[in-house]
N, C-alpha and C positions, 0 to 999 in steps of 0.2 A: 504494500500500500504506500510505502514511502516513495517508491519510484513512480507509480501511476496515479497516486491519490490526489495530487495537486490539482487545483481548479485549472481547467483548460488543457491539462496534459494529455488526456485521452483524445480530446478533439484535435489537438495539434498533430498527434501521431496519425490519427485517422485521415486528416487532410493531406498528409505526406505519403500515403500508401500508394498513390499512382505515379509518383516521381517527384523530382525536385520542384519546389515552390519558392518564389521570392517572398521576402518579408512582407512587403505591402500587400501582396495577394493573400497571404495568410491572415493579415489583419482584417482585410475585407471579408474573408470567409468566416472569421470568428465574430464579426459584428459587435458583440457586447463587451469584448475584452479591450482594455487599454493597450496601447503599443508598449508601454513600460512593462505591463504584466506579461505580454507575449514575449518580449525580449528576455525577461527573467526566466520564464518557463523554458524557452528555447536554450538558454545558457545551461540550465539544469539538465535538460535532456542531452545536450552535447557532452557535458561533464560525465554523465552516466553511460555514455556510449550508445544511446538510442538513436541519435541523429548525427549528421555531419553538416558542417557549415562551410560553404565555399564562396569566396569573393569572386564575382564575375567581372572581369575587366572589360566593361562596356562603357558607353557614354550615356548616361552617368553610370558610375560604378554601382553595382548592386550586390546583394547577398542572397544566395539560394540555400535552402535547407533540404536535406534528403534523409530518408529513414535508413538506418543501418539494418543489417541482417538481424542483429539482436533486437532492435526496435520493432522490426516486422514480426518477430516471434510473439509480440504482445497483441498483434492485430486479431488473432483468433479469439483470444480472451475478450477483447473489446467488442468484437462482433457478437459473441455469445451474450455479453452484457447488454448490448443494444437490443438483441432479440428478446432477452428476458424482460427488459424494461418496457418494451412495446406490448408485452403480453400481461402486464400488471393490470388488475382490475382498476377502473377509473377512480373508484373511491379510495384506492391505496396510493394514488399519486399525491405526494406532499411536497410542496416547494417552500423553502425557507430563505 
């Protein structure tokens, strides 16, 4: 839970499952997360070996993030969690 339990962590990994994504595109995909929070979570995921960060030498310079093999191994669990949550009875959904 320490690895995947942080807010936005699972969503970030999920959005990286199809290939490299630039930082600003991730920010748009997550909508409700601040760029500061996204940067913090990405840094944590990189430190734990779940993603890689690549500086793209373009004009302007940009940064892409990609999921590692280790990070991809969490996708099965995240998919099962998604299916499980979609099958919860409506009266069990609690948002805080």
